[in-house]
C-alpha positions in Angstrom: 89.2 31.6 20.9 89.1 28.6 18.7 91.3 25.6 19.3 93.9 26.5 16.6 94.4 29.9 18.1 94.8 28.4 21.6 97.3 25.9 20.3 99.4 28.7 18.7 99.1 30.8 21.9 100.4 27.9 24.0 103.1 27.0 21.6 104.5 30.6 21.4 104.1 31.6 25.0 107.0 31.2 27.5 105.9 33.1 30.6 102.6 32.8 32.5 101.6 34.9 35.5 99.1 33.0 37.6 96.8 35.2 39.7 95.5 33.3 42.7 98.2 30.7 42.6 98.0 28.7 45.9 101.1 27.5 47.8 99.1 24.4 48.9 100.0 21.5 46.6 96.5 20.0 46.8 94.9 23.1 45.2 94.1 23.1 41.5 96.1 26.3 40.8 99.2 24.7 42.3 98.8 21.5 40.3 98.3 23.5 37.1 101.3 25.7 37.8 103.5 22.7 38.6 102.4 21.0 35.3 103.1 24.1 33.3 106.5 24.6 35.0 107.4 21.0 34.2 106.5 21.6 30.6 109.0 24.5 30.2 106.9 27.6 31.1 108.2 30.3 33.4 105.6 30.7 36.1 105.2 34.0 37.9 103.1 33.4 41.1 100.6 36.1 42.1 99.4 35.6 45.7 99.1 38.4 48.3 99.9 36.1 51.3 102.6 33.9 50.0 106.3 34.7 49.7 107.5 31.6 47.7 105.5 29.2 45.6 107.0 26.3 43.6 110.5 27.8 44.2 109.5 31.2 42.8 109.1 34.5 44.5 105.4 35.4 44.8 104.1 38.9 44.2 101.0 40.5 45.8 99.5 41.6 42.5 100.4 42.3 38.9 101.1 45.9 39.9 103.8 44.7 42.3 105.8 42.9 39.6 109.1 44.5 38.6 108.8 46.0 35.1 111.2 43.3 33.7 108.7 40.6 34.7 105.7 42.6 33.6 107.2 43.0 30.1 107.9 39.3 29.8 104.4 37.9 30.5 102.6 36.2 27.6 99.5 35.0 29.4 97.8 36.0 32.6 96.0 32.9 34.0 93.3 33.7 36.6 92.4 31.5 39.5 90.1 34.0 41.2 86.3 34.2 41.5 84.6 35.6 38.5 83.7 38.8 40.4 87.4 39.6 41.0 88.4 39.3 37.3 87.3 42.9 36.5 89.8 44.3 39.1 92.6 42.2 37.6 91.7 43.3 34.1 91.6 46.9 35.2 95.2 46.5 36.5 96.3 45.1 33.1 94.6 47.8 31.1 96.1 50.6 33.3 99.5 49.2 32.8 99.1 47.9 29.2 102.2 49.6 28.0 104.2 47.7 30.6 102.8 44.3 29.4 104.6 44.4 26.1 104.4 40.7 25.3 101.0 40.0 26.9 98.8 38.2 24.4 96.0 36.7 26.4 93.9 36.6 29.5 93.0 33.1 30.6 90.2 32.4 33.0 90.2 28.9 34.5 87.2 26.5 34.6 84.2 28.1 36.3 85.5 31.6 35.9 83.4 33.7 33.5 83.2 37.4 33.3 81.9 38.8 30.0 82.4 42.4 31.0 86.1 41.9 31.7 86.5 39.8 28.6 85.0 42.6 26.5 87.2 45.1 28.0 90.4 43.3 27.3 89.3 42.3 23.8 88.8 46.0 23.1 92.4 46.5 24.3 93.7 43.9 21.8 94.1 40.9 24.0 92.8 37.4 23.3 90.6 35.8 26.0 90.0 32.3 27.0 87.2 31.7 29.6 86.0 28.7 31.6 88.8 26.5 30.3 91.7 24.8 32.1 95.1 25.8 30.6 96.6 22.5 31.7 93.9 20.4 30.0 94.2 22.6 26.8 98.0 22.1 26.9 97.7 18.3 27.3 95.1 18.0 24.5 96.6 20.4 22.0 100.3 20.4 22.7 101.2 17.1 24.3 99.0 15.1 22.0 100.6 16.7 18.9 104.2 15.7 19.9 
C-alpha cells in the first residue's frame, strides 16, 4: 500500500485487533497498543495466555471473539512471527463474512509473509507488511494535524 492509502486507512479505522499483544508494558506490542488507544482507537487484544491487557478483555484468537467484535474490526495488526501469519490469515478468510468492516491486515516491522499477503489480497483486503502502525500513524496522521 502506498502512503496515501495508509493515511486514509488509519483515518477511517476505529477498531484494531492486535494479535500477539503482550501484557508486558516493556514489549513493543504493548507500547504500540497503548499509543493507538491514546489516539482514540478501540483496541481488541488477542493473546492466548492473558485475560486483561490495557484494561480490555483479551481473547485467545480471532475465532474466539464474539461476533459483535469480529464485525467491528477495521484492521488486524499482527505481532507474531512471520511463519504464524498464514494461520492467522486462514482464520480471517474462513470467517470473512463475520469480519464485515475489516479493511486491512497489518504486519509489524520484521514480519513478512508473501504467501499470506497474496491470500488476503485475493480476498479483497489491503495488506501492509514490515511496517510499524504506530510510526505510520505518527508520520501520516499526527504530523498532518
